[in-house]
Steps between C-alpha positions, in 0.01 A plus 500: 500500500772746592709414188211597272449822694870587468500438122188712463654780697818490290296504180291793628805701593663421166195627315493821701872564449468428127202732455677777698813462285290510183320819618827673589656400167196632310510831689875548446474417128205739456691785672812436287294495180327828589836660581638393161199647321541830685872520417466372141161594362393299197464817288701816556475853361801419282315205347190714434712767334661234277156362410379845394813554290454164330150610404652810340383744767702732721335466841462793736579454868131540584405214261756275665377587848143442389581150369683418829202622705256295293714187539521547880126557518440176302685297768 
């Protein structure tokens, strides 16, 4: 009787430790990913300027800022 209880206790503790480790790993990975996106945005003002130039248009600074604002609002 006590052997079965001991095994059940060990399994229960193992599950709790595993779930806790998974939650911590998920949280750390999420924070690192968000930090990378803040430091290296997927589209920068330089890229928007190059896109306008490829279309044959000389973009004004207000057009570039407008595109950046609309992209941030779409998030």
